[in-house]
C-alpha distance (Angstrom), angle and dihedral (degrees) to the residues before:
residue distance angle dihedral
X1 . . .
X2 3.79 . .
X3 3.81 94.8 .
X4 3.79 90.9 49.3
X5 3.79 90.5 53.3
X6 3.80 91.9 49.7
X7 3.79 91.5 51.4
X8 3.81 91.9 48.8
X9 3.80 89.9 49.0
X10 3.81 89.5 52.3
X11 3.82 90.6 52.5
X12 3.78 89.9 50.9
X13 3.77 92.1 52.0
X14 3.79 91.8 48.6
X15 3.80 91.4 47.5
X16 3.79 91.6 49.8
X17 3.79 90.9 50.5
X18 3.79 92.9 47.3
X19 3.76 95.4 47.1
X20 3.77 95.6 44.7
X21 3.79 95.4 59.3
X22 3.79 117.0 105.8
X23 3.76 131.6 -32.9
X24 3.76 119.4 -81.0
X25 3.79 116.6 -152.3
X26 3.79 95.4 177.4
X27 3.85 107.5 99.3
X28 3.81 90.6 -138.8
X29 3.81 89.6 55.1
X30 3.79 92.4 46.1
X31 3.81 91.3 51.8
X32 3.79 91.6 46.6
X33 3.82 91.7 48.4
X34 3.81 89.5 50.4
X35 3.80 90.6 48.7
X36 3.81 91.3 50.8
X37 3.82 89.6 46.2
X38 3.81 89.6 51.9
X39 3.80 90.6 50.2
X40 3.80 90.9 50.5
X41 3.80 92.9 45.9
X42 3.78 92.6 49.7
X43 3.80 90.5 50.1
X44 3.83 89.1 49.1
X45 3.80 90.7 53.0
X46 3.79 91.8 48.8
X47 3.79 90.9 46.9
X48 3.81 90.3 52.9
X49 3.79 90.3 49.4
X50 3.80 92.2 49.3
X51 3.79 90.2 50.1
X52 3.81 90.2 53.5
X53 3.81 94.0 56.5
X54 3.79 111.9 117.0
X55 3.82 100.8 -131.6
X56 3.82 90.3 -155.9
X57 3.79 92.6 56.3
X58 3.79 120.5 108.5
X59 3.79 87.9 -128.6
X60 3.82 97.3 49.1
X61 3.80 94.8 104.5
X62 3.79 93.1 46.3
X63 3.80 91.1 48.8
X64 3.81 93.0 47.5
X65 3.79 92.9 49.3
X66 3.79 90.6 47.3
X67 3.79 91.3 53.4
X68 3.80 90.9 46.3
X69 3.81 88.1 53.1
X70 3.81 87.0 55.4
X71 3.82 91.0 48.9
X72 3.80 88.3 53.1
X73 3.80 90.7 51.2
X74 3.81 91.4 50.1
X75 3.81 90.6 50.9
X76 3.80 89.9 50.7
X77 3.80 90.0 50.7
X78 3.80 90.0 48.2
X79 3.81 90.3 51.9
X80 3.82 89.2 51.8
X81 3.81 92.9 56.1
X82 3.78 117.7 118.3
X83 3.80 102.4 -120.4
X84 3.83 116.6 -151.0
X85 3.81 113.4 -101.3
X86 3.81 94.5 -101.2
X87 3.82 89.6 55.9
X88 3.82 98.0 43.0
X89 3.80 89.0 111.2
X90 3.83 88.2 67.1
X91 3.80 95.9 57.7
X92 3.81 92.2 83.5
X93 3.81 89.3 55.1
X94 3.80 90.2 51.5
X95 3.82 88.8 51.7
X96 3.80 90.6 49.2
X97 3.82 91.5 48.2
X98 3.79 90.0 52.3
X99 3.79 92.1 47.6
X100 3.80 93.0 49.6
X101 3.80 90.9 47.2
X102 3.80 90.6 51.8
X103 3.80 90.7 53.2
X104 3.81 90.6 45.9
X105 3.78 93.3 52.3
X106 3.80 92.0 45.8
X107 3.79 90.9 52.9
X108 3.81 93.2 44.5
X109 3.80 86.5 56.5
X110 3.80 89.3 49.1
X111 3.81 91.7 47.2
X112 3.80 90.4 58.8
X113 3.80 97.9 38.0
X114 3.79 124.9 124.0
X115 3.79 92.5 23.7
X116 3.80 92.9 -71.1
X117 3.78 137.8 93.4
X118 3.79 124.1 -118.0
X119 3.80 109.8 -159.6
X120 3.80 95.3 -165.9
X121 3.78 93.2 51.9
X122 3.81 89.7 47.6
X123 3.81 90.1 51.5
X124 3.80 90.2 53.7
X125 3.80 89.3 48.2
X126 3.81 90.1 50.4
X127 3.81 91.1 50.1
X128 3.80 91.0 54.7
X129 3.79 91.1 43.3
X130 3.82 89.3 53.9
X131 3.81 90.8 50.0
X132 3.80 90.6 52.4
X133 3.79 91.7 48.9
X134 3.80 91.6 47.2
X135 3.79 90.9 56.5
X136 3.79 91.7 49.5
X137 3.81 89.6 50.8
X138 3.82 90.0 51.2
X139 3.81 91.4 49.5
X140 3.80 91.9 49.3
X141 3.81 91.0 47.7
X142 3.81 91.2 53.9
X143 3.81 91.4 44.8
X144 3.79 87.8 56.1
X145 3.81 88.1 55.7
X146 3.78 93.7 -109.9
X147 3.79 133.1 119.6
X148 3.81 118.1 -121.6
X149 3.78 113.1 -111.4
X150 3.81 93.1 -149.8
X151 3.80 108.5 123.8
X152 3.82 90.3 -145.3
X153 3.80 92.9 62.5
X154 3.78 117.6 101.0
X155 3.79 114.8 -159.3
X156 3.78 120.1 -155.9
X157 3.77 117.9 -174.9
X158 3.79 94.9 -165.1
X159 3.80 97.2 83.9
X160 3.76 101.2 -77.6
X161 3.79 126.8 111.9
X162 3.78 140.6 -101.0
X163 3.78 114.7 -110.2
X164 3.77 146.7 159.2
C-alpha cells in the first residue's frame, strides 16, 4: 500500500505543477485545465483515503480494492477528456494509461481473492499500475511544455504519441 500511495502522491505533484503553469485565456484550455485539476484532486482524495486505511482492520482489503476501483474510474474519465488540438497526440497515452490501470485493478482484485494473497498476481498488477502512472507522468510533462527525459520514450512529431 505504501508504494501505491507514493506513486499517487507523485502524480498529484506533477498535476499541480502542470496545472499551475501560465494563464490560459482560451476557453478550451481553461476547461481542459479544470478537467486536469479535477482529475488530480480526485486522485488526491483517493490517496488520502488509502492512507487512512487501518491495515490491521478486517475490512482493509475491501477498502483498498474499493478505492482502487475509484482510481480506475478516474483514469477512465481522464482518458475520455477532450484534449485541446495541440495536445491531441497525448490522447492515446491517456487511453493506454486507463487500459493499464484497468488491468492493474483487475489483478489486484485477483491477488486478494478467496481470502488469500497471491504475490505473483499482485506483482503483475503493480507492473500494470506502474505503466499507467508512467503514461500520466509523460502526459503531465508534455502539458508543462517539457520533454520527458525517459530514454524509453519515443517522440513523434507527426501526430502520433510518446510511449514505452
